Structure formats: structure tokens, C-alpha cells
Residue, then its C-alpha position, 0 to 999 in steps of 0.5 A: x033066541x036072537x042074541x048080540x054079543x054073548x049068550x048062555x047055552x044051558x043043558x042038564x046032565x043026569x050023570x057026571x059027564x065030559x061035555x064039549x059044545x061046538x058052534x057051527x056057522x050055517x055052512x057047517x063050518x066049526x067056528x068055536x069050541x067050548x070044553x068045560x070038561x067033566x061036570x057033575x049031574x045037574x043043570x049047567x051052562x056055558x057062555x058063548x062069546x060071538x066076538x069077531x063073528x058076523x050076524x047070521x044063523x049059527x048052530x051049537x052041538x052039545x056032546x056028552x061023553x063023546x056022543x052028540x046029544x043035541x043040536x039047536x039053532x041060534x041067531x046072532x044080531x049085530 
């Protein structure tokens, strides 16, 4: 899963939902938020642009209707 520059974060919704994706560094500090708003059911993706961030381990948390549903690790390689 290493990426350089930008990456796509994919997720599937079972019903229309309000979505928020928050990116954290390895210390737990929030470094970015992506809020695509309310999306229909189905497969979706959001693009994360890592401009101005150093190489390292990052995590993203997917929040659906105000509830964190998933957290995954990403590796940024410059």
C-alpha cells in the first residue's frame, strides 16, 4: 500500500450516508480531513493528496453518520 503524492481511499456504503475521512500521523495528530458530504449507497472513493507531508506511516479513519467504522494504515514514500 505504499504511495507517493496521492492515493485513493475506497469504501462501500450500504445506504445513503454522511461521510467524513480523517487522516492522522503515527502520533495520532490529525493532518487532514476529507468531507465528501452525503453520498448514495454503493462504492465510492476519495482522493488524499499528501502534499507537504513527510514520508511515514499515516492512518485514515472512515466516519459514517458520525460513527467511526474503519481505520486503516497507509505508508507515504517520497
